[in-house]
Rosetta silent file (secondary structure, phi, psi, omega in degrees, C-alpha in Angstrom):
SEQUENCE: MAAIIKAWTEAPWPLTMQEAFTLRDQCGWTASPGCYSSFCTPVSDGEPDGHILVNYGDQSLTSGVDVMVTTRAQLRFEERTTAITGSIYREYLSAFLSLYGRPKEEYEETGLYVDWILQNGSSVFLSPGSTFIEVYVRSPEATVDAILN
SCORE:     score description
SCORE:     0.000 S_00000001
   1 L     0.000  -32.184  177.904  108.453  119.791  121.644 S_00000001
   2 H   -58.186  -39.145  177.920  105.613  117.620  123.022 S_00000001
   3 H   -66.842  -32.849  177.158  104.041  120.766  124.504 S_00000001
   4 H   -69.026  -41.767  175.660  104.300  122.486  121.080 S_00000001
   5 H   -64.072  -39.846  176.069  102.613  119.572  119.425 S_00000001
   6 H   -60.780  -39.720 -179.944   99.913  119.682  122.080 S_00000001
   7 H   -61.692  -41.256 -179.215   99.329  123.406  121.223 S_00000001
   8 H   -73.304  -40.174  178.543   98.637  122.476  117.634 S_00000001
   9 H   -63.115  -34.830 -179.181   96.324  119.583  118.458 S_00000001
  10 L   -89.376    6.681  178.278   94.356  121.825  120.848 S_00000001
  11 L   -61.371  153.532 -178.345   94.126  124.679  118.403 S_00000001
  12 L   -75.885   78.497  178.985   90.570  125.944  117.661 S_00000001
  13 L   -60.767  142.208   -5.536   89.999  123.997  114.430 S_00000001
  14 L   -69.426  145.109 -174.739   89.308  125.049  111.742 S_00000001
  15 E  -107.246  123.460  176.098   92.421  127.076  111.818 S_00000001
  16 E   -71.046  159.670  179.812   93.000  129.847  109.300 S_00000001
  17 H   -62.669  -40.137  179.022   96.374  130.056  107.554 S_00000001
  18 H   -59.684  -45.003  174.637   96.888  133.376  109.378 S_00000001
  19 H   -64.253  -34.515  178.199   96.177  131.733  112.772 S_00000001
  20 H   -66.997  -39.747  178.386   98.494  128.888  111.772 S_00000001
  21 H   -66.539  -40.033  177.310  101.293  131.459  110.979 S_00000001
  22 H   -60.529  -45.676 -175.901  100.693  133.050  114.423 S_00000001
  23 H   -71.063  -36.033  176.541  100.888  129.726  116.177 S_00000001
  24 H   -55.944  -47.992 -177.002  104.046  128.885  114.147 S_00000001
  25 H   -65.384  -37.803  177.267  105.667  132.090  115.407 S_00000001
  26 H   -61.583  -29.934  178.626  104.526  131.419  118.994 S_00000001
  27 L   -78.258   -5.956 -178.127  106.342  128.038  118.779 S_00000001
  28 L    84.225   13.752  176.412  109.587  129.820  117.932 S_00000001
  29 L   -87.790  144.899 -177.162  109.622  128.613  114.343 S_00000001
  30 E  -105.788  124.476 -177.587  110.915  131.002  111.666 S_00000001
  31 E   -57.602  145.343 -179.166  109.095  131.502  108.386 S_00000001
  32 L   -90.587  123.079 -179.381  111.158  130.389  105.416 S_00000001
  33 L   -57.606  132.526  174.507  111.888  133.254  103.002 S_00000001
  34 L    85.959   -6.232  177.211  110.280  132.732   99.593 S_00000001
  35 L  -128.434  117.539 -176.131  108.033  129.857  100.613 S_00000001
  36 L   -47.047  -46.937 -171.783  104.596  130.580  101.800 S_00000001
  37 L  -115.067   -0.771 -178.854  104.083  127.685  104.194 S_00000001
  38 E   -87.217  161.366 -179.746  107.568  126.345  105.027 S_00000001
  39 E  -155.757  167.902  174.627  109.444  127.215  108.184 S_00000001
  40 E  -113.735  141.149  176.734  112.606  126.392  110.177 S_00000001
  41 L  -108.048  174.427  175.865  112.675  125.032  113.708 S_00000001
  42 L   -58.729  -25.559 -179.853  115.510  125.203  116.254 S_00000001
  43 L   -87.384   -0.084 -178.821  116.660  121.796  115.126 S_00000001
  44 L   -63.005  148.854  171.482  116.921  122.917  111.476 S_00000001
  45 L   -94.802   22.363 -178.050  120.254  122.806  109.644 S_00000001
  46 L   104.469  -21.248  179.881  119.268  126.025  107.938 S_00000001
  47 L   -95.468  150.093  176.184  116.929  124.339  105.501 S_00000001
  48 L   -56.507  136.102  178.809  113.116  124.319  106.109 S_00000001
  49 L  -130.242   24.178  176.506  112.137  121.433  108.188 S_00000001
  50 E  -163.100  161.008  173.547  108.457  121.952  108.590 S_00000001
  51 E  -157.435  148.736  177.542  105.496  123.176  106.730 S_00000001
  52 E   -89.613  130.089 -177.728  101.906  124.296  107.295 S_00000001
  53 E   -87.384  130.917  176.842   99.494  122.387  105.016 S_00000001
  54 E   -86.674  134.493  175.591   97.012  124.357  102.987 S_00000001
  55 L   -70.935  119.484 -173.462   93.500  123.021  102.990 S_00000001
  56 L   -69.377  -25.416  177.884   92.667  122.241   99.332 S_00000001
  57 L   -76.220  -31.229  178.679   88.958  122.798   99.779 S_00000001
  58 L  -144.839  100.625 -173.678   89.467  126.247  101.343 S_00000001
  59 L   -68.921   -4.265  175.148   92.883  127.715  100.852 S_00000001
  60 L   -84.151  -10.236 -179.343   92.284  130.286  103.663 S_00000001
  61 E  -110.481  158.240  174.783   92.409  127.307  106.086 S_00000001
  62 E  -106.159  150.622  177.293   95.130  124.883  107.159 S_00000001
  63 E  -108.507    4.228  175.615   94.735  121.156  107.252 S_00000001
  64 E   150.334 -167.938 -177.269   97.693  120.592  109.598 S_00000001
  65 E  -142.179  137.827  172.270  101.454  120.879  110.212 S_00000001
  66 E  -115.358  133.822  179.592  104.366  118.613  109.444 S_00000001
  67 E  -148.210  134.770  173.322  107.551  119.195  111.532 S_00000001
  68 E   -74.863  137.219  174.076  110.911  117.511  112.000 S_00000001
  69 L  -105.110   -3.598  173.195  111.722  117.027  115.675 S_00000001
  70 L  -135.557  160.907  172.836  115.297  116.058  115.039 S_00000001
  71 L   -68.369  138.328  177.907  117.912  117.293  112.653 S_00000001
  72 L   -82.488  115.197  179.377  117.986  115.076  109.563 S_00000001
  73 L   -77.058  151.163  172.444  121.451  113.374  109.574 S_00000001
  74 L   -68.015  142.826 -174.725  123.008  112.460  106.247 S_00000001
  75 H   -56.919  -28.725  177.425  122.421  108.899  105.135 S_00000001
  76 H   -62.794  -16.651  176.264  126.157  108.211  105.269 S_00000001
  77 H  -101.013    8.877 -175.449  125.913  108.508  109.014 S_00000001
  78 H   -50.532  -47.831 -178.922  122.887  106.222  109.307 S_00000001
  79 H   -55.012  -38.673  175.997  124.812  103.508  111.121 S_00000001
  80 H   -76.654  -29.190 -174.952  125.806  105.985  113.834 S_00000001
  81 H   -94.213  -17.918 -175.841  122.519  107.772  114.075 S_00000001
  82 H   -58.367  -44.891  179.569  119.974  104.926  114.101 S_00000001
  83 H   -65.577  -39.566 -176.612  120.437  104.173  117.855 S_00000001
  84 H   -68.568  -45.458  178.232  120.368  107.801  118.818 S_00000001
  85 H   -60.304  -41.682  178.411  117.239  108.459  116.676 S_00000001
  86 H   -60.914  -39.783  173.415  115.565  105.394  118.118 S_00000001
  87 H   -59.066  -45.154  179.937  116.178  106.697  121.646 S_00000001
  88 H   -64.884  -42.466  176.730  114.729  110.034  120.822 S_00000001
  89 H   -55.449  -50.129 -178.496  111.817  108.368  119.169 S_00000001
  90 H   -60.311  -37.654  177.237  111.063  106.301  122.336 S_00000001
  91 H   -64.617  -43.075  174.320  111.188  109.597  124.382 S_00000001
  92 H   -65.013  -44.048  176.996  108.621  111.218  122.098 S_00000001
  93 H   -53.966  -48.844  178.326  106.543  108.097  122.180 S_00000001
  94 H   -59.074  -46.726  176.347  106.558  108.090  125.932 S_00000001
  95 H   -58.643  -45.614 -178.355  105.596  111.774  126.085 S_00000001
  96 H   -70.740  -32.815  172.783  102.794  111.313  123.603 S_00000001
  97 H   -61.947  -37.671  176.483  101.555  108.213  125.435 S_00000001
  98 H   -65.177  -38.049 -176.417  101.257  110.391  128.628 S_00000001
  99 H   -82.322  -38.137 -168.705   99.348  113.040  126.718 S_00000001
 100 H  -120.810   -4.933 -178.237   97.139  110.898  124.426 S_00000001
 101 L    80.495 -161.665 -173.245   97.059  107.351  125.701 S_00000001
 102 L   -70.484  133.461  176.690   97.545  104.249  123.592 S_00000001
 103 L   -92.976  174.453  167.609   98.078  104.855  119.835 S_00000001
 104 E   -84.995  130.003 -176.990   97.240  102.900  116.759 S_00000001
 105 E  -111.180  148.438  176.797  100.482  101.141  115.718 S_00000001
 106 E  -156.427  130.771 -177.664  101.662  100.028  112.330 S_00000001
 107 E   -88.998  133.180  174.323  105.119   98.756  111.308 S_00000001
 108 E  -126.337  178.601 -175.809  106.621  100.296  108.174 S_00000001
 109 L   -59.720  -30.304  179.847  110.045   99.972  106.639 S_00000001
 110 L   -89.171   -2.322  176.115  111.469  102.733  108.848 S_00000001
 111 E   133.561 -161.312 -179.819  110.035  101.358  112.055 S_00000001
 112 E   -75.784  116.427 -178.006  106.995  101.699  114.236 S_00000001
 113 E  -102.088  121.237  176.664  104.627  104.325  112.913 S_00000001
 114 E  -122.951  152.130  177.606  101.986  105.443  115.438 S_00000001
 115 E  -144.585  157.985  177.923   99.080  107.731  115.352 S_00000001
 116 E  -130.832  133.251  169.521   96.433  109.012  117.716 S_00000001
 117 E  -105.411  124.356 -170.566   92.967  110.391  116.844 S_00000001
 118 L   -93.981  167.319 -177.489   92.102  112.805  119.552 S_00000001
 119 L   -57.121  -33.651  179.347   88.805  113.753  121.110 S_00000001
 120 L   -79.191   -0.738 -179.253   88.560  117.007  119.175 S_00000001
 121 L    93.478  -15.732  174.750   88.975  115.003  115.964 S_00000001
 122 L   -71.751  168.797 -179.635   92.522  116.079  115.180 S_00000001
 123 E  -140.299  158.367  179.271   95.253  113.569  114.896 S_00000001
 124 E  -129.189  132.812  174.366   98.963  113.161  115.632 S_00000001
 125 E  -121.338  132.369  176.752  101.337  110.910  113.751 S_00000001
 126 E  -113.329  119.805 -171.787  104.829  110.126  114.991 S_00000001
 127 E  -117.874  117.237 -179.478  106.980  108.884  112.134 S_00000001
 128 E   -92.206  159.473  174.138  110.474  107.476  112.749 S_00000001
 129 L  -143.592  167.485  177.851  113.327  107.273  110.381 S_00000001
 130 L   -79.789  -16.621  178.160  116.870  106.002  110.848 S_00000001
 131 L  -121.108    2.675  177.834  118.211  109.543  110.459 S_00000001
 132 L  -167.396  168.385  176.494  115.331  111.736  111.642 S_00000001
 133 E  -132.287  135.746  177.017  111.953  111.850  113.315 S_00000001
 134 E  -127.280  149.886  177.378  108.921  113.772  112.094 S_00000001
 135 E  -119.694  138.059  177.415  105.546  114.615  113.642 S_00000001
 136 E  -122.856  131.016  170.836  102.414  115.317  111.659 S_00000001
 137 E  -111.553  135.509  175.689   99.332  117.056  113.094 S_00000001
 138 E  -122.029  145.156  174.252   96.095  116.987  111.145 S_00000001
 139 L   -63.106  159.604  174.405   92.943  119.001  111.451 S_00000001
 140 H   -51.285  -48.146 -178.890   89.695  117.126  112.266 S_00000001
 141 H   -60.549  -40.674  178.080   88.654  117.498  108.615 S_00000001
 142 H   -71.297  -28.099  175.858   91.948  116.161  107.329 S_00000001
 143 H   -66.258  -49.722  178.930   91.764  113.268  109.821 S_00000001
 144 H   -58.745  -43.121  175.913   88.387  112.251  108.505 S_00000001
 145 H   -58.647  -43.280 -175.653   89.652  112.530  104.894 S_00000001
 146 H   -69.447  -34.074  177.513   92.601  110.313  105.735 S_00000001
 147 H   -70.880  -37.196  179.000   90.367  107.664  107.355 S_00000001
 148 H   -73.788  -28.343 -174.977   87.948  107.648  104.406 S_00000001
 149 L  -103.651    0.000    0.000   90.673  107.497  101.773 S_00000001
């Protein structure tokens, strides 16, 4: 999955929605029927677990992608899944450290939230949960917007 995230961060931004859909398909993700920008990944439980973000300033462009990198376990299994999810999170963190170097770190209720602003201006956020892990990639424009707001 780290290689897939790298493909998104190294995309030729700005990325049109059509280019984003092509990249989605190249990643092996499946378009969700009836929903323009949602998709399912191989870790999906059949429900959409990712989506391509539409740029509000120009709806022909994308501002990024959000994707689950683990299946979301039901909260009733939280006690059993927290250690497993934490282990997987550390594996992703290690992979992203190798790719992007030291991140900005911030503690939230769900754990250590880290992000990287990359040389091309795009950004990657690794977000842990006790029952799932999600990665967000933002375009350079969306990264600047997030910093300013």
